[in-house]
C-alpha positions as CSV (number, residue, x, y, z in Angstrom):
1,M,104.5,105.9,112.8
2,I,104.7,102.5,111.2
3,R,102.7,99.5,112.4
4,F,102.7,95.9,111.2
5,T,99.6,94.1,112.4
6,N,99.2,90.3,112.1
7,I,101.3,90.1,108.9
8,Y,101.5,86.8,107.2
9,K,103.2,86.0,103.9
10,R,103.8,82.6,102.3
11,F,105.9,81.8,99.2
12,G,104.9,78.2,98.2
13,R,105.8,76.0,101.2
14,L,107.9,78.8,102.8
15,Q,106.1,80.8,105.5
16,A,108.2,84.0,105.1
17,L,106.3,86.0,107.7
18,D,104.3,84.5,110.5
19,N,102.0,86.8,112.4
20,I,104.3,89.8,112.6
21,N,103.4,92.6,115.0
22,L,105.7,95.5,115.3
23,F,105.4,99.3,115.9
24,F,108.2,101.7,115.0
25,E,108.1,105.3,116.3
26,E,109.5,108.4,114.7
27,G,112.8,109.8,116.1
28,K,114.2,106.2,116.5
29,S,116.9,104.3,114.8
30,I,116.0,100.6,114.8
31,A,118.1,97.6,113.8
32,L,116.1,94.9,112.0
33,I,118.2,91.8,112.3
34,G,118.1,88.0,112.0
35,P,119.8,85.2,110.1
36,N,119.4,84.8,106.3
37,G,115.8,83.7,105.6
38,S,114.4,85.2,108.7
39,G,111.9,87.4,106.9
40,K,113.7,90.8,107.1
41,T,113.7,91.4,103.4
42,T,110.1,90.3,102.9
43,L,109.0,92.6,105.7
44,I,110.9,95.6,104.2
45,K,109.5,94.8,100.7
46,G,106.0,94.8,102.3
47,L,106.6,98.3,103.7
48,L,107.8,99.4,100.3
49,G,104.8,98.0,98.5
50,M,106.9,95.4,96.6
51,V,105.3,92.5,98.4
52,V,101.6,92.2,99.4
53,P,100.8,90.4,102.6
54,D,98.5,87.4,102.5
55,K,96.9,88.6,105.8
56,G,97.3,91.6,108.1
57,D,97.8,95.3,107.6
58,I,100.7,97.8,107.4
59,A,99.9,101.3,108.5
60,F,102.0,104.5,108.0
61,K,101.0,107.3,110.4
62,G,97.8,105.5,111.2
63,V,96.7,104.9,107.6
64,S,96.9,101.6,105.8
65,V,99.4,101.5,102.9
66,L,97.9,98.4,101.3
67,G,96.7,99.4,97.8
68,S,98.3,102.8,98.1
69,C,101.5,104.3,96.7
70,E,101.5,108.0,97.8
71,Y,103.1,107.2,101.2
72,R,106.2,106.0,99.4
73,G,107.2,109.5,98.7
74,N,107.9,109.8,102.5
75,I,110.3,106.8,102.5
76,G,114.0,106.8,101.4
77,Y,115.3,103.4,100.5
78,M,119.0,102.3,100.2
79,P,119.2,98.8,98.8
80,Q,122.0,96.4,99.6
81,I,122.6,95.8,95.9
82,S,121.8,98.8,93.7
83,S,120.7,98.7,90.0
84,Y,121.2,101.7,87.8
85,P,121.4,102.4,84.1
86,E,125.0,101.4,83.5
87,N,125.7,103.9,80.7
88,M,124.4,106.9,82.7
89,T,126.7,109.2,84.7
90,I,126.3,109.9,88.4
91,A,125.0,113.4,87.5
92,Q,122.5,112.0,85.1
93,V,121.2,109.4,87.6
94,M,120.8,112.2,90.2
95,E,119.0,114.4,87.8
96,M,116.7,111.6,86.6
97,M,115.6,110.9,90.2
98,K,115.0,114.6,90.8
99,D,112.8,114.8,87.7
100,I,110.9,111.7,88.8
101,R,110.3,112.8,92.4
102,Q,109.7,116.5,91.6
103,Y,110.9,117.7,94.9
104,T,112.2,121.3,95.3
105,T,113.7,120.9,98.9
106,L,116.7,118.6,98.7
107,D,119.1,117.3,101.4
108,E,122.4,117.2,99.6
109,D,124.6,116.9,102.8
110,L,125.9,113.4,101.8
111,V,126.4,114.5,98.1
112,H,128.9,117.0,99.2
113,A,130.4,114.9,102.1
114,F,131.0,112.1,99.7
115,K,132.4,114.6,97.1
116,L,130.1,113.3,94.4
117,P,130.2,116.5,92.3
118,Q,133.9,115.7,91.6
119,L,132.8,112.3,90.2
120,A,129.6,113.6,88.5
121,N,130.7,112.6,85.0
122,K,131.8,109.1,85.8
123,R,129.5,106.4,84.3
124,M,127.8,104.0,86.7
125,R,129.4,100.9,85.0
126,T,132.9,102.3,85.9
127,L,132.2,102.8,89.6
128,S,133.5,100.7,92.5
129,G,131.1,99.0,94.8
130,G,131.8,101.6,97.5
131,T,131.1,104.5,95.2
132,R,127.8,102.9,94.1
133,Q,126.9,102.6,97.8
134,K,127.6,106.3,98.2
135,V,125.3,107.1,95.3
136,S,122.6,104.9,96.8
137,A,123.0,106.6,100.2
138,C,122.7,110.1,98.7
139,L,119.5,109.1,96.8
140,A,118.0,107.7,100.0
141,F,118.5,110.9,101.9
142,L,118.1,113.3,99.0
143,F,114.4,114.0,99.2
144,N,114.3,114.5,102.9
145,P,111.9,111.6,103.7
146,E,110.3,111.0,107.1
147,V,111.4,107.3,107.0
148,L,114.7,105.9,105.9
149,V,115.1,102.2,105.2
150,L,118.8,101.2,104.9
151,D,119.7,97.7,103.9
152,E,123.3,96.9,104.8
153,P,124.2,100.6,104.4
154,T,127.9,100.4,105.2
155,A,128.7,97.4,103.0
156,G,131.6,98.2,100.8
157,L,132.2,101.7,102.3
158,D,135.6,102.6,103.5
159,P,136.0,103.6,107.2
160,V,135.8,107.4,106.5
161,A,132.7,107.1,104.3
162,S,131.1,104.7,106.8
163,G,131.7,107.3,109.6
164,I,130.1,110.0,107.5
165,L,127.0,107.9,106.9
166,Q,126.7,106.9,110.5
167,D,126.9,110.6,111.6
168,K,124.2,111.5,109.1
169,I,121.9,108.7,110.4
170,L,122.4,109.9,114.0
171,Q,121.6,113.5,112.9
172,E,118.4,112.5,111.1
173,T,117.2,110.5,114.0
174,K,117.7,113.6,116.2
175,N,115.7,115.5,113.6
176,G,112.7,113.1,114.2
177,K,113.2,110.7,111.3
178,L,112.5,107.0,111.7
179,V,115.5,105.0,110.5
180,L,115.3,101.2,109.9
181,I,118.6,99.5,109.4
182,T,119.3,95.9,108.4
183,S,122.9,94.8,109.0
184,H,125.0,91.7,109.7
185,I,127.8,93.9,111.1
186,L,126.4,94.3,114.6
187,S,129.5,96.0,115.9
188,E,128.7,99.0,113.7
189,L,125.3,99.4,115.3
190,D,126.5,99.9,118.9
191,D,126.2,103.7,118.9
192,L,123.8,104.0,116.1
193,V,120.5,102.3,117.1
194,D,118.0,102.8,119.9
195,E,116.1,99.5,119.4
196,V,116.5,96.0,118.0
197,A,113.9,93.8,116.4
198,Y,115.1,90.3,115.9
199,L,113.4,88.0,113.4
200,Q,113.9,84.3,113.0
201,D,111.9,81.8,110.9
202,G,109.5,84.6,109.9
203,K,108.6,85.4,113.5
204,V,109.5,88.3,115.8
205,Q,111.6,86.8,118.6
206,F,112.0,90.0,120.4
207,H,111.8,93.8,119.9
208,K,113.6,95.7,122.7
209,Q,115.4,98.9,123.4
210,V,119.1,98.7,123.4
211,A,119.3,100.0,127.0
212,E,116.9,97.2,128.0
213,L,119.0,94.6,126.3
214,Q,122.1,95.9,128.1
215,A,120.4,95.9,131.5
216,E,119.0,92.4,131.0
217,T,122.3,90.9,129.9
218,G,124.9,93.0,131.6
219,E,126.6,93.4,128.2
220,Q,127.3,96.8,126.7
221,K,128.3,95.6,123.2
222,L,125.2,94.9,121.1
223,V,126.6,91.7,119.5
224,R,127.2,90.2,122.9
225,A,123.9,91.4,124.4
226,I,122.0,89.8,121.5
227,A,124.0,86.6,121.7
228,R,123.2,86.4,125.4
229,V,119.5,86.9,124.8
230,M,119.5,84.2,122.1
231,E,121.3,81.8,124.4
232,N,118.9,82.5,127.3
233,E,115.9,82.0,125.1
234,G,117.2,79.0,123.2
235,L,117.2,80.7,119.8
């Protein structure tokens, strides 16, 4: 569904992406992980059209996205740090996005699960970090996209809200969506992802199925399996 082919990106002296080759299939939930500065954010921004690679190609469903914008309507993005008009209410933000996107079929499961209608008249500047995360999650899923890109999705969420979001991610994966998740809280990914792509210093160190990692390392917990692979490969 999404293919990165020989992607290079440099910012000054920093080689942010160094010959990235990855393929992500629909119906999969994939963890994109690595230390700070590994290239995760640059790769995501490349997919979203916010960064243009110096070399290489990014294809969505077999068609290059470089120089295109239409494909973005099929991607739902939940940023780690959201930015909204602070004087607008939750309801106004939701309606503004609906007007911009012009979609008639909406997925409002999270809107109701997070009880946002009861908070509809609260202004964005008054919201806690967790509630802002709920708004961002609702907007990412709202337009029923084929691909979901979730950057640290559970950051700031209470355990109940985190569980609701995780259940929704699992359901959408079963529905054939591709879900890309970046997270530093690997323990929350144990029952959530099918594959792990690990980046370091702008390079893909490995891209494996979780079952493959578990079989290779003898570890069932994802954090321990990844640590064992890193140790074995000297990362």
